[in-house]
N, C-alpha and C positions, 0 to 999 in steps of 0.2 A: 132387711125387714124392719129393723128399728128406725132407720132413717126416714122411711116412708111415712110412718105415723108415730112420731114420739108423743108421749103424753104431755098435756098442758101443765100438770102439777110438778112439784119438786120430785126428782128421781135421780138415780145414778145414770150418768151418761154411759150408754152401752157402746164402748169403743174397745179397741185392742188392749189398751192399758187396763181398763176395767176387767175384761175377761181374763187377762193374764194374772191380775191380782186375785180375782174372785175364785179362780180354780187352780191356784198354785199349790195347794196342799198335796203332799205326796201320799197321804193316807187314803186318797180316793182314786179310783179308776173312773175315767169319763168317756162318754160317747155323746155325739150330737145327732139328733133326729130332725129331719126337715121334711115337711109336707109341701109339695109343689103342685101347681096346676099348670100343665105344660112346662114351659121353662121358667115360670115365675114362682119363687118361694112364697108360701102363704103363712106358714107358722114353723117355729123351731123350738125344740126343747133340748136343753143340756141335761143329761142324766149322769149321775155319779153313783158309784157303789163301793162298798167296803164291807169287811167283816169285823165286828167289834171284838174286843178282848174276850167277851163271853161267848163268842162263836155265832152271833146273830148276823145274818147277811142282810144288810140295809141297802136299799136303793132309794135315791132321792131324785125327784124331778126338780132340779136346782135352779133353773132359769128358763123362762118362757118369753119368746118374742113372736109377734109384736106385743108391746106392753098394753096397747089400747085394744079393747075388745070389739068384735064385730061378729055377725052371724057366720061369715066366711071363715074367720079365725076359729070360732068355736067348732065348726064342722071339721076343719083341718086338725085341731087339737084332739078331737074324738078319735080320728083315724090314728094319730100318733100315740094316744093313750092305749089303744088296742094293741099296737105293735110293741110299745114299751112293756106293757104288762105281760105279753106273750114272751118277749125276749128275756125278761127278768123273772120268770115264773119260779126260778129256784131261790129267789130272795125270800127272807122271812117277813120283811116289812118293806112297804113302799110308802114313801112320804113325799108330799108336795108342799112347797112353801106357800103360806097363805098370801094371797095377793088378789089380783083382779080376775081370777079364773071364775067362771060362772058356777054358782052353787049347784045348779042343775047338772052340769058336766061332772063335777066331783061326785055328786050323789049317784049319777048313772054308773060310775065306775067303782062304787063302794067305798069312797073315802068318807071318813068321819073326823070331826074336829077334836082337838085335844083339850078344849076348855070345859067340857062337860063329861060326866061319866059315860062310859067306863074308862076312857083314856085319861081323863084328868086324874084318876087315882094313881096312874103310873107315870105321868109326865113330870119332868123336872122343871116346874114353873119358876123356881128361884133363879134360874139362869137366863130366862128369856121372857118376852111378853106373852101373856095368855093367848091361846088360839093362833099361834104363829104357824103351826103345821097342821096339815090334814094327813091322816094315816089310812092305809089300807093293808090289812093282813093278807098276805099272799098264801101262807100256809101256817098251820099251828107251829109254835116253837118246838125245837128239837126235844124229843123225849116225852112229848105230850101225845095224847091220843085224840083224834078227831071224832066228834060225836055227831 
C-alpha cells in the first residue's frame, strides 16, 4: 500500500527495516488490520496495546498506510476504526498518532486532541510536541463511576 502512493514530502520510508525498528519494543503487543476491496488492500493500521504500571489498558493506532489520503482510504479507515474499537473495547484509552488522518474521521469516532482542555490538563507536554496524539476514552478509568 505504501509503495503505490508514497507522499511527496519528507517522511520515513515504510520498509521492513522501518517496521522492525518502529515496533521492536517488547512492552507492546501488536496486531495489523487491513481493509481490502476484492484482492486489493486499500488501507492498513498497525495497532499496539499494553497495560501501564498504573493498570491503565492503552491501545494505540500506531501506524496507518497509505500515508496519502483519498476518499477511498478514508472509507476503508472508517471500517477499520469500527473493527479496532470493537476489538479493543476493554481498553481504557485509545490513542492515534497525529498525522494526516482526516479531522472528520477522528471526530466521527470520538477522538479529541491533547493540546486543548480537557486533555491538555493531563498530557505530558514536556516530553513531546503539542497535539501529537488524539485520544478516545473507551471506558471510565477503573474505580470511577460512569454518570
